[in-house]
N, C-alpha and C positions, 0 to 999 in steps of 0.2 A: 316737209322733210328736208333737212339740211343736206348739203353735199356730202358730209362725212357719213351720215346715216345711209345715204344712197350708195356710197362706196362700200360700206360695211355689208349692206344687203347683197350687192353684186358679188362680193367675195364669198358669201355664204350660200348663194343661190345654187340650186341643183334640182334633181328630180323632186325632192320634197317641196320645192317652191312652185311646182307646176300650177297650183291654183292661182298663182299671181300672174299668169300669162296674160289674162285680159286687161289687168291694170297696167302691166308693162306695155301692152300694145297701145293703150291710150297715151302713154308717156312718149311714144315715138313721134307724136305730132307737137310736142312741146317746142317752143322757140328757143329754149335754153339748150345749147349744144351738150352741156354736161348731162342734162336729164336724159335725152334720147340716147346718148352714148352709153351711159350706165345701164339704161334699160336694155339696149341691144346686147351689151356684155352679159347681163343677167340672163337674158333669153338664151344666149349661147350656152350658158352653164346649165340651164334647165334641161336642155337637150331636145329630144324628139317631139315632146308636146309643143315646143315653140316653133317648129319648122314652118307651119302655115303662116304665122305672124311674120316671121323673118322673110318668107317668100313674098309676102305683100310689101314689105319694106324695100324689096328690090326694085319696085316701081316708084319709089319716092322721088320727088322732084329734086331733092338734095343729093348731090353726088356723094357726099361724105356719109350720109345715112345708108346709101346703097352699098358703099364699100365696107362699112362696119357690118352690115347685114351679111355680106359675103364672107367676111372673116368669122362671124359667129356661126354661120352655116358650116364653114370649113371645120371649125372646132368641134361641132357636133359629130361629124364623121359620117359613117355609113347611112344613117337615117336621112341625112340631108343631101346625099349625093345626087339623087334624082332631081332635086330642086336646082342644085348647082348646074347640072348637065342641061337642064331645060333653058338656062340662060344662053347657052351657046348653040342650042338646037337650031335647025334650019328655019323654023317658023317663029323664032324668038324675036320679040320686038323690044329690045333693050339697046341702050346707047352702045356704040362701038367700043368705047373705052372700058365699059363695064364687062362686055363680052371678052375683051382681051385680058382683063384682070382675072376673070374666072378661068379662062383657058390656061393662063399661067399657073394658077392654083391647082387646077386639075392635072396639069403635067407633073407636078411634084407629088401628087397623091398616088400616082401609079407605082 
């Protein structure tokens, strides 16, 4: 799939694209930054069915993947709030910079 097709898919993703969640989850491990970036954006547009995959991406070793996942979860809204709040919870084992990023996002959601 070329980059332009990936971009077009991302723009059209939404609830009807929920069956694509597992394929998009596999794309998160791609070494091409454009692939995982568009996959995360598409997951964010799919919404609630993608929350578990995006929650897993919060533990990725790549800081950029984690931040894109936070942004996608934020765009999903209410169904993703428990996941975002878990990042800053007292028993959360996430990098300090990610926790601070999520705290900042949560401040503006209130």
